Each structure stands twice: as C-alpha cells, then as structure tokens.
N, C-alpha and C positions, 0 to 999 in steps of 0.2 A: 614241137613247134619248127619251123623254119622263116629262119627272119631273112628277109629282103632290105635293101637301103630304099630309104624315102618313104620305110610301110613307119606306121605304131605301130606299139608294142606296151601291152598294160598291166598290169601282175594286181591290179583292183581297180576301183571310179577315183583316186584319187594321186595314185602313181602313173606315170606319162610316156612314155621314152618316144622319141623318131629316132630311126638306125639311119645316118648319116654316114659309113662307112667300112666296109667287111674289109678287117686289118687282116686276116687269115682267115681261111673256110673250115670248115668240123673239118676235124682231120680223123679219120675211118681205124686209125690206129689206139689214138689217144680220145678219141673222143672232145678232144675239146675246138672251139669255134673263137674269134676275140670281135669284134665289133666297139667303133665309138657312135657313143648315143645322145643325145641330149634331154635334158630333163626338162618336158614344154611345162611344167608347176615354176621352176625355179631360170632356166635356161642357163645352167650349165654346163660343163661337159664332163663324161663318164665315159670307161674302158666297160665293154657287158660280156663277158666271160660268160661262156654255155656250156656246161657241161651235159653230155650224154649221159645220162644215170644207170643206161646201162654197161658202160666203161670204165663211171667213176662209181664209188661209195659215196653217202654224203659227210662222211665219217673224214673220207680224204679232203673234200672240199673244204671240211671247218676246219681241219690244221691249215692247211694254207691260209684257210681268213687267220689265224694264230701266226704262222709265220710273219704274215705281211704284216700286222697291228702289232707285232714286239716292237716292230722299230717306231712308232708314234711320236717320239721322241725328236725325230729325225726324217718328219715327211719332203723337205724339202730335198731328199735325197731319194726316199722309197712312199712310194702311194700308198694312202689306207683302201682296203675293202672297207666299203660301208653296208651292205645291204647283201643279202643271200635269199636268194624266191625258188621255191621248185614247183612243181609238177609231177604228175604220175613217170611221166620222159624225159624232162630236160630239168634243170639247174643252173641258175642264172645270180652271177656274182659279180655285181655292180662295184667297182674302183677310181679312185680318181683317175681324171684322164692324164696323161701328160705328154704334155707338146712338144713335138719335136720329130726327130728322125732317126731311125735304130744306125748304130757307130756301122752297123754293116752298108748303111744306105750310103751312110757316109763318106766310105773310104771311097763308093764308088761316085757318087758329085763333088768332091772335092780333093783332085789326083795331088801326091805328091810333087810331081813335075808338070815346067808350065810349058805354054805353047811350041816352043823352042826346045823343049826336050830336057829342060835345066832344072835343078833341083829349089822348088817354091820356097823359100825362105821364110816366109811370112806362117805360109802354111804349115810347115816344121816345128815355129817356133807354137804355133796354136794345138801340135800335136803332142809335144812337150807340157804345154799346159794342160792340156784333155788326159793324158795321162798320169798327172800329180793328181786329177781330180778321180779320177777312178782309181787309184791305192787308196786315198784320203776313205774314199766310199767304202770301198772294202774293209781298210780298217775298219769305219764305221760299225758297218753291218756285221764284223767280228765281236765289238765291245756288249752287241746287242746275244750275240750268243746266237746267230744267225747264218750257216753255211747253204749257200746259195745251190750248189748240185749242180748245175746246170749254164756256169757264168760262159758268155759266145757274145758274138759281136752282135746278133740280136735282141740281146738281153738287157742291150745297153744306150740308151736313149742318150742322143745327144742337140740341147736346147739353145736355143740364139732368140737376143732379145731382137728390138725392134727395127736398131739398125744394121741388124745379121751377126752379130758378133758375140763369138761365143758364152752363153750363160754359165751352163753348169751340165753338171748327168746325172739320172737318174738310174735307177738299176729297177729291172720290172720282171715278172713271172718264176714267180717264189713256191712252184708247182712241185719239186722235190725237197723242199729247206726244211719240212717238217713231219716227210712222209718215212715210215719203220721200210730200214733199207731189205732188202727183197732179193732172192734166190739169181735174178736176172740185171744183165748189164741195165748202167744208167747212164743220163745225159748223153752230151751229141759226140757219136765219136769223133770227131775231130780235133777236140778240145777234152775227152773224157782221161782225168788221170787212170796211171795203172789201180790201183783200187776200185776203179767204177767199170772195169771190163775183164781184166785179167790174174786182178790179187787180192782174192777177196779176206785174205787175215789180215789185210793193213786197214784200220782203221778208217773210220769217212772224221775230216780233221778242216778245221780253217785251211792248213795246207793242202786237201784236195781242191780248194779254189785255188790259191796261188798257182798249183802247175796251170787250170783253164786259163789265167789272167796272164801267164807269160808268153802262153799261144797265142795271143789275144793280140801280146804286145809287138812281140815277132811280126805277125800281121800289119799291124801301127804300122812300123818304121820301116815296112818294102820289106820283110824277109818272108816269101813265099814257100807252098810246101816240106813246114819242118814235118816228119814220117820219123814216130820213134818206134823201132819194135822190142819186144823184150827177148830176149835170150831163155836157149833151152829149157834154162834153171826155174824162169822167172827172180830171178836177184839184179836185175839191170838189163838198160838198154845194150845192143848187139852195138851200139857205136853210137855218138853225139854228133848230128850236125854241125857243120860254120855256122857261127851267131856272129854278126858282125852291124849291131844295132844304126849305130852312129857312122858307117860306110860310107853313106851318098852324103852325107857332111863333111867328112870328111876329103872324099873323093873331089869335090865342089871347092872348096879352098884351094888344096893343089892345082885343080888345075886355075882357078883364078890369080893362084900368088899375091894372096891378100894378107894372108898372116905368114909373119914369121915362123922360120925351120923350130925357135922356143917355141912358141904358139901351137905349133902342128902336135910338136911332141905330146904338148900336158892334153889337148884332146884326143889323143891317142890311148896315152895313158888311162882318161875317165871312158873310155868305149870299153879297153880292158877290162877295168873294172867293173863296167853297165855288163857284155858280154857272160863275166864272171855267174854273176847275179843273176842273171834271166838263166842262165845252168844250170844253179841252184836249183832254182824254182824247180827248174825242170828234170829231178832228180825222182829217180823211180822210187825210191825207197822215203814217202812224207818226213819221216823225221828229220832228211836232212836238209828240207826246202825250211828258207827265214819265213819267217810273222809276217801279217800284213801290214803289226806295227813299225817289225824289223825293215819292209822294203820298201815302204813310205819314207822314213825320215832316211835312208838312203837315197832313196831318186831325189829330194829335196836336197839334200848337202851336199852327196857327192855324186850326181848329176846334172839337176835342173839349172841351180845354180851355178854352178862353174858353167856350163856352158852359153848361162843366159852373159854372160859378162863378153861374149865374144860374139854378141847376137845386139849387143845396145845400137849398133851404126844404122841394122835393116829396119 
C-alpha cells in the first residue's frame, strides 16, 4: 500500500491514522520508509515506519521492536515501539513521535559562525551542552546492553522548548541494534568503524558506536572531512589527520585578547586532552577505545566544566 500525505490509513475499524508528513520515502535498497502520523482517535502523534516485506522479514522487524523496547526505563531518550500491523506486502511499525530536528539539520540551521564570520560563543556553549547529552545517552544505551551500530547525525534528534532553547536529545533508528551480524558491510560509510567494513574478526561492541560518535563530534565542532584509510595489513590506519576540537575557540580568544596568557595556556591543555581522547575513540582496534562511561565522565570533568568557567561572562 503506497501512502500519501493527507490521506488516511486504516488497520481495522477502530485504528485509523492521518498521514501528516513523509520523513523519508521508501528506500529501494532497505525497503523502509518513515512517516509522521496522527491517531484520529487519541489525536496523538507517532512515527509510522513502513517495511517492504520483500526486503525485510517479520523476524528482523520484531527484533527491532525488542531493541527499542529494551530501553523502556528511559523513554525520554529512546522512543518506544507501540504496535506492529502487517498485510501480505508491508509491515507497519508504530513508534513514539520524536519532535525536533535531526543533528544533521541542526548543523545547517545553527552555524558556529555569526554574520560577521566570528565564532558564535552562545552556539559554542550550546554545542558543549548537546555533546554532554549525547555522551550521556550513549552511556545509558550501553547500560541497557544496546549497541546501535548506525550512529550518525541523522539518528540524533535535537529537541527545543517553547522558548526555542535546547531541551534534550533523542536517539532513533535501532534497525541494526538487535540484528544478527552478516557477511556484508553495515552502518553508514562515513561513520563506519573498522569492524563494520574491513576487520570482521573484531567483535561488535559498545566501542563500535564510540568510533562513530567520535566522527560526529569532529563534525559538530567544525572539523570536516576526516577520512581514515586502513593500511595494507589491516592492522591500523595509514595516518591520523589533525584533530583540533577547541581550535576555533582558542583562535577567537587569541584574536580578541580577552584572556591572559595563563588562561590561554590552560585552554590549550584542555584542548590537547580532548583531542587525544577523540583520537583514542578513533583507534583502529576497538579494545583501545574508551567506554561510553569513561568518555562521558572525561568530557564532564576534563572539558565542559573547565571550559564553562571561561564562558561565564558570555
């Protein structure tokens, strides 16, 4: 059944939804599409994920439901799956609607630089807060023994309150989380870890998501185009590009000369520690990457809290 915006879809006499928006169309490779719908009985909003059963099995879909609902104790971060309906051609999974925008769209809508092409310090502060919340969500996910396996900006939702202030983040699309590993590559190429595309003898663990998360954080702080290529022996990367996450913040304050040399030196040391931590997250061997818990507490105490004391006047 092809779904169209503004049309209704019925699953029986009492269950009826209005299709409000197409989030993404049916993918010819994965056989999946996503819609925003409204329950015409309760007037609540949901995501309706549609699966083409010629490309997806009911067993795999039900495993996705299990992965989602393993996190029922923290629904404020992970959406719950509610119902599954099916016919001969398609399966329909009803999931709590996550209001907000994806991190990918957020990066386009809220640039790090203002109209004068200077670093926007308020936006920089907000990105520190969002980074903390992403790390916290990852830690909670692992506490529920879930490995996402497809972390990318499109799967992180940023939510705002009525005053358009940052409220919280949510993690979505757990389609791979409870699937059996197969012989093919998995994840999204730009954010894949080695164990997902070239080093299949490494196990998939929480460190798999840590790798993807490190790449996301690099983009978040305006380091673009990090490309890592394995050596011929598949034992390490050929080289590690420069990582300078607080470089823009340092450059701004050196130019404005608002901080003493001592304060600048302190920020440079924080930057060195942060860059080294992210390099560890990008290690070829997952055993060399930190855990989600280690990364979360490192960021809180060694980066965010220290940097915030220099942002009090902004």
